[in-house]
N, C-alpha and C positions, 0 to 999 in steps of 0.2 A: 222559353228563355230567350230565343231570338227576338220575339216580339218586344220583350222588356228592353233588350239592348237597343232596338231601333228607337223606342220611346226615349230612353235615356240620352241617346246621341242627339235626338232632336231637341230635347230640353237643354242640353249643354250648348248647342248652337244658338238657341234662343237667348240663353243667359249671356253668351258672348256678345250677341248683337245688342242686347239691352245695356250691358256694361259699357260697350263702345259708345252707344247713343248718350247715356248718362254722363260719360266722361267728357264727350264733346260739349254737352250742356254745361257742365261745371267749368270747363275751360272758357266757354263763351261768357259765363257770368263773371269770371275773374277779370276779364278785360272789357266787359260790357259790350259784347259784340252784337251785330245785327245780321239777319239773313240777307245775303246779297241777291240781287236780281241778275240771273244769267241771261244774257242777250245774244242774239245771233249776229248782229252787226259787229264789225271789228272796231270796238270802242271800249274805253275804260273811263268811268266817271265815279269819282270818290268825293264824298262830302264829309268834311271834318274827320279825315282819316288819321290814324295814329299808328306808330310802330308798336306792335304788340308787347314789346319788352319795356316800353317807356311808361312811366306813371302818367295817368290821365291828368292829374292835377297840375303837372308841370310841363306837359307836352303841348307844343303849339300845333294845333290841328292843320292838316294838309288839305287844300282844295285842288283837285287834280282832274283834268279832262284831256283825253286824247281820242281822236277819231274824227268822223265827218270830214274826211279828206286830209287830215293831219296824221301822218304815220310816225314822225320822229320829232322829239323835243330835245334841244340842246340847252342844258342848264348851266348857267354861270352865276358867279357871285363870290362873296368873300370866303376865305378859308375859315373853318370852324362855323360856317354859316348854315349848315344843314343839308348840303347838296346830296351827299352820300346817303344820309338817313332818308331823304325824300325818295330816291330811286329804290332803295331797299324796301321802304314802306309800300310802294306801289306793287313791286314784285311779290312781296309776302302776302299782301291782300289777295292778289290774283291766285297765288298758289293755294292759300287757305280756302278760297272759294271752290277751287276745283277738287279739293280734298273733302268737301262737304262740311267745312267748318264755317262758323259765323266769322265775320270780319270786324276789326276794331274801327268802325266808321259809324257815322250817323245815318248815311245812306250810301249804297254802292250798286252800280250797274257794271257788270264785268262780263267780257266775252271769254269764251274758251280758247285756250292756247295749246298748240300741239307740243311745244317744249319751251322751257325757260332757260335762257342762255345768259351767263353773266361773266364779267371780268372786273373784279373788285379786289383791292388789296395788293400787297406786294408778294409776288410769286417767286421771289429770289430763292435759288436753291443751289448751295455750294456743291452738293454731291452730284447734281446733274448739270453743273457748269452753266447755270442760268443766272444772268444778271437781272436787275429789275426790269429793264427794257425788253430783253429777250424773252423773259417769262411772260410779259404782257403780250408781245407779238405772237408767241407760240399759242397762247390761249385765244387771242383774237382770231388767228387764222383757223383754229379749230371751230370757233363759233361760226365763221363765215362759210365753212364747209357744211355745217348742219342747218343753218338758218333757212326758213321758208316763210311764206306769206302768213302762216298761222303762228309764228313764233313771237315771243316777247323777249327782247334783248335789253340788258342794262349794262352800261360800261362806265367805269369811274376814271376820271383823269385821263381822258382820251389823248393818246400821243405823248404822254409824259415819259420822263426817264431818259431823254436823249437830247440832242441839239434842238433848241426851240424851233428854228426854221424848218428843219427836216421833220421834227415831230409834228408840227402844224400840217405839213404836207401829207404825212401819213394819216393824221386824224381825218382830213378831208377825204382821202382815198377810201378810208374805212366807211365813212358816212355815205359815200357814193354806192358802195357795195350793199350797205344795209337798205338804202333807198330802192335799189334795183330788186332786192328780195321781196319787197312789199310787207316786211315784218313791222310790228310796232316796236319802237326802240327809244330808250332814254339814255342820254350820255351827259356826262359833266366834263367841263373843260375850263381852261383859263386863257386859251388862245383867242385874241381879238379877231383874227382872220377866220376862225371857225364860226364865230358869231355872225360875221358878215356873210359867210357862205350860207348859214342856216336862214338868214333873213331873206335872201333872194331866191332860194331853192323852193320849188313847189312841193308841198307835202311835208315841209319842215317848219318849225317855229322855234324861236328863242324863249327861254324862261329865265327868271332870275330869283335868287334868294335875297330878300330885302335886308337892309342894313341901316341902323339908326346912326346917322352922321353926327348927331350931337353927343350921344352917349358913347359912341364908338363901339356899339355892341350889335351883333347880328340879331334879327327879329325872327328868323326861322320860318318865314312865310314865303311861299312860292307865288310869283306873279307870272302867268303864262302870257306870252306875247311881247315881253320886254327883255332886252339883254342886260345882264348885270355886270358889275365890276368886281375885281378881286379885292380892292381896298386894302392892299397889303401894307401900305404905310400907316394907315389908321390902326390896323390890328397890331402892327409892330409897336406903335406908340402905346396902345392900351395894355399890351403885355410887358411894357417896361423898357423898351428900347430908348436909350438916352438921346439927347438933342444932337450931340456931335455925330453919332451914327446915323440918325435920321437925316441930318444935313448932307452927309456923304452919300446916302442913298438917293436923295432927291437930286443931288448934283449929277450922279451917274445916270439917273433916269430922265431928267428934264434939262440938263445943262447947267450953266453957271447961275449964280444967284440972280444976276440981272435978267437972265432969260426966264427964270421961273417966278419972278416977282409978279404978282397979279394973276398968275395961272391958277387953275384948279386941278386938284388931284382926281384920281378915279372915283373917290368918294364925294366929289363935288365940294370939297373944302379948299379954301385958298391955301396954297402950300406953306406960306410962312406960319399959318396958324398951327401947323403940326408941331412946331418947335416950342410951343408954349406949354407950360404946365408939366414939363418932364424934367428929370434931373439932367444936368449938363453932361455928365460922363457916367459911364458904367461903374457902379459901386462894386469893387472887388471884395471877395470873401476869402478867408484863409482856407487853404487847402494843403493837402499833403505834399511834401517835397521828397525828392530822392536824396537819401543820405549815403554818401560814400564811406564805406568802411575803411578806416585807416589801418593798414597792416603795419604793426610795429617793426621798425628796422632791426634786422638781426645784426648783432654786434659781430664785426668782422674778426675772424680768428687770426690773431697775430702770432706767427710761429716763433716766438722768442720766450725764453724762460730764465728765471734767476740762475746765474752761474754759467750761462752760455758764453762761450768765447766768440767775439764778433769783430768784424772789421768796420771801422767808422769812416764814412766818406764825408767830404772829399779829401780829408787829410790822410786817409789810409792808415789810421792808427788802430792798434789792437787794444780791445778793452773787454770787460766782463759785465754782463747785465746784472745790475744790483737791484733794480726795481722793474717789474714787468709793466707793460704798456697800460696807460689809463684809457678812458673811453674816447680820447682824442688821438690815440695812437702814439703817444709820447713815452719813450723809454728813458730810464736813467742808467747811464753806463759809467763804470769805474775805469778811468784812464790813469796812467801813471801820475800820481800826485794830485789828482782832482777827480771830481764826479761831475758829469754833465747830463743835461736833459736834451734829448734829440729824437726826431721822428723816426719811427721804425723803418720808413722808406729809405733812410740814409744809412742803414745798418745791414750788413751781410753776415749771416751765420758762418762761422768757421768750424767750431766743434761744439756739439750739444753738451749741456751740463751733465747729462746722464752718462756720458762717456768719459767725463773728467773726474767726477766725484761719486762717492757712494751715496746711497739713498738718504742716509741720516747725517750727511756732512753738515757741519756747523759753518755757515757762510760768514758768520761774524768774524771769523779768523781773517778773512780777506778784506771785508768791508769796514770793520771797526778798528779804531786805534787800540794799542796795547793798554793805555790808561782806561779807556772806556770798558774794555773787556774785564780788566781787573776790578773796576768799581762795580760792574754788573754782578760778577761772581761774589764779591763781598756783600752786596745788597741782597743777593739771593739767600745768604746765610743769616744775616742779622740786619737790624736797623742801624744805619750810619747817619749820625746827626750832622746836619749842616751840608750834606752832599746832595747833589741833584744829578740824575742821569739824563743827559740830552741825547735824543735820537734824531738823526738827520732825516729831514723830509725830502 
């Protein structure tokens, strides 16, 4: 029985290995991978490399080389130009090679790395009180503690998320530390001072992501050895920024119109050309508005009722309420020989009607003439031809 258990266990281990090997083969076929050549020198060379999650038919292949005295590459170029995808592609190809997987390249020569260290994306965290910048710096400092000569480091938007001048200084300080470590590193940035630093430092080179100045579209191709430009104005134009906003942007960046006439932008286009072929102003679209709920005004309770005995000011005459207040607060008061309309604010209650009269008291005795009362009683009993009952309003 023990002999059979040993054989079964060995068979299971063999099946697991075969399943793992065939799974890697199927994965390689899905992205048309090739076996990388693992080399001892500290270098990475990728020919027609692709990000494994991008479709081969639409992906612009990456040509990448680092080594032979070059330890660090500073990548610049336009937003949406493919900088982040490029550094992710390099790191993923190296990690896949070390995991025994084929890589999505036409050809690959890759060195072994002791660890892969990266700072990409926004690490903002409210629960841990981390802003965008503080999250980046926390991560970067942890990377610098762990980095060594056998590491591969990738950092996106180096020094971003804070004051541009201080961010630039921090970016250069980080590059200095990476250079001292001897690691291979790829960083992206928009700071011109960092590009100048990389150009003059030994062991570092610039690289750029290309941009079609005519169509205003990125080409997603890396050119090592040249610094790129952000082309922010061109991209803003392509994405629909109107002429008046572009004019304000150029004025803030390059000075008055007379100063930037004839100048060229970062994309090597004459600045006035950027104002052609775009709408003059931003086209507004309808959006929701805050609607204030109007609370209906409550009718003020006026403490006067029919039959109340009141004092009428300023004459200080005594009268009786014959009609209660309307929505404007106007009462009708019976005075000796006449009835008047007056604001309730000029009337003071002397005796309430409930203290003067019983509940079923007929107020017409007070407010109507004897003739009117007789006619009303007669009309209540029968039809009286030729007579009309007039009620006072």
